[in-house]
C-alpha positions as a Python dict, from the first residue, in 0.01 Angstrom:
ca = {
    (1, 'M'): (0, 0, 0),
    (2, 'R'): (-147, 358, -155),
    (3, 'L'): (-531, 211, -115),
    (4, 'Q'): (-376, 171, 264),
    (5, 'S'): (-249, 540, 264),
    (6, 'L'): (-538, 666, 122),
    (7, 'L'): (-780, 515, 331),
    (8, 'A'): (-565, 603, 635),
    (9, 'V'): (-577, 965, 517),
    (10, 'M'): (-945, 967, 496),
    (11, 'V'): (-996, 849, 844),
    (12, 'L'): (-807, 1131, 972),
    (13, 'T'): (-949, 1356, 750),
    (14, 'S'): (-1260, 1221, 917),
    (15, 'L'): (-1189, 1328, 1285),
    (16, 'G'): (-1295, 1631, 1391),
    (17, 'A'): (-1067, 1848, 1605),
    (18, 'S'): (-1155, 2042, 1870),
    (19, 'A'): (-973, 2352, 1990),
    (20, 'G'): (-1274, 2493, 2209),
    (21, 'Q'): (-1504, 2786, 2156),
    (22, 'V'): (-1454, 3016, 1906),
    (23, 'V'): (-1589, 3339, 1912),
    (24, 'V'): (-1608, 3592, 1620),
    (25, 'R'): (-1718, 3924, 1631),
    (26, 'K'): (-1764, 4179, 1415),
    (27, 'S'): (-1486, 4502, 1423),
    (28, 'D'): (-1743, 4762, 1525),
    (29, 'E'): (-1892, 4557, 1848),
    (30, 'A'): (-1751, 4659, 2174),
    (31, 'F'): (-1559, 4409, 2314),
    (32, 'D'): (-1353, 4468, 2703),
    (33, 'A'): (-1091, 4250, 2656),
    (34, 'F'): (-988, 4371, 3032),
    (35, 'A'): (-1354, 4237, 3175),
    (36, 'V'): (-1314, 3884, 3025),
    (37, 'R'): (-967, 3833, 3204),
    (38, 'D'): (-1133, 4009, 3530),
    (39, 'Q'): (-1407, 3717, 3461),
    (40, 'L'): (-1157, 3426, 3395),
    (41, 'A'): (-950, 3535, 3720),
    (42, 'R'): (-1302, 3515, 3927),
    (43, 'E'): (-1377, 3170, 3787),
    (44, 'H'): (-1009, 3055, 3880),
    (45, 'Q'): (-998, 3189, 4252),
    (46, 'W'): (-1344, 3015, 4242),
    (47, 'Q'): (-1190, 2682, 4151),
    (48, 'E'): (-907, 2720, 4389),
    (49, 'A'): (-1127, 2812, 4672),
    (50, 'L'): (-1351, 2464, 4609),
    (51, 'R'): (-1009, 2264, 4574),
    (52, 'A'): (-866, 2399, 4917),
    (53, 'Q'): (-1245, 2296, 5089),
    (54, 'Q'): (-1222, 2004, 4941),
    (55, 'Q'): (-863, 1908, 5094),
    (56, 'L'): (-1017, 2081, 5404),
    (57, 'E'): (-1007, 1812, 5659),
    (58, 'I'): (-1243, 1833, 5959),
    (59, 'L'): (-1275, 1531, 6192),
    (60, 'Q'): (-1590, 1471, 6499),
    (61, 'S'): (-1342, 1359, 6745),
    (62, 'L'): (-977, 1362, 6797),
    (63, 'P'): (-794, 1044, 6743),
    (64, 'L'): (-598, 891, 7071),
    (65, 'G'): (-278, 1079, 7197),
    (66, 'C'): (-363, 1419, 7115),
    (67, 'V'): (-231, 1712, 7273),
    (68, 'L'): (-355, 2035, 7377),
    (69, 'V'): (-65, 2298, 7284),
    (70, 'P'): (-227, 2650, 7444),
    (71, 'S'): (-11, 2848, 7246),
    (72, 'P'): (21, 3043, 6989),
    (73, 'Y'): (-365, 2943, 6988),
    (74, 'R'): (-559, 2665, 7144),
    (75, 'H'): (-501, 2380, 6898),
    (76, 'F'): (-437, 1966, 6924),
    (77, 'S'): (-97, 1798, 6808),
    (78, 'C'): (-169, 1453, 6745),
    (79, 'K'): (176, 1276, 6592),
    (80, 'G'): (250, 1575, 6348),
    (81, 'F'): (-82, 1599, 6271),
    (82, 'F'): (-261, 1938, 6410),
    (83, 'Y'): (-670, 2059, 6457),
    (84, 'R'): (-797, 2332, 6578),
    (85, 'P'): (-1109, 2342, 6778),
    (86, 'Y'): (-1434, 2489, 6620),
    (87, 'P'): (-1755, 2524, 6744),
    (88, 'W'): (-2025, 2378, 6561),
    (89, 'Q'): (-2439, 2331, 6607),
    (90, 'G'): (-2375, 2293, 6951),
    (91, 'R'): (-2074, 2093, 6920),
    (92, 'E'): (-1672, 2117, 6911),
    (93, 'L'): (-1558, 2002, 6562),
    (94, 'Y'): (-1151, 1964, 6459),
    (95, 'I'): (-1063, 2152, 6142),
    (96, 'S'): (-679, 2051, 6011),
    (97, 'V'): (-428, 2356, 6029),
    (98, 'P'): (-59, 2364, 5972),
    (99, 'N'): (198, 2321, 6221),
    (100, 'P'): (94, 2647, 6393),
    (101, 'E'): (464, 2657, 6543),
    (102, 'A'): (625, 2699, 6232),
    (103, 'E'): (419, 2959, 6133),
    (104, 'P'): (588, 3302, 6182),
    (105, 'Q'): (426, 3482, 6442),
    (106, 'P'): (345, 3871, 6460),
    (107, 'V'): (539, 4064, 6593),
    (108, 'N'): (466, 4312, 6842),
    (109, 'K'): (586, 4639, 6794),
    (110, 'P'): (645, 4894, 7102),
    (111, 'K'): (459, 5177, 7083),
}
């Protein structure tokens, strides 16, 4: 029993633990924590933009049964999905958009 416990402790201590990168600096070196924070925020924004781009659905042609809706802007309604035309290289592609009628419309203020 004691041999098994010793063996288990040896195996567990031989496994390395990883907590990410650790940077050690001298106290007299300049360090701008705000610049690091801003860089991390930019990297996060970039990752979010990539994620949004991957979720973007682009169709070369619309499915059957789509209806053109001219308001609030020209788009097509296709059985609960909505697509907006987008000209690209002399063709028209269709990009998925959220329901335009559910979006708040800009209010025209009287002058």
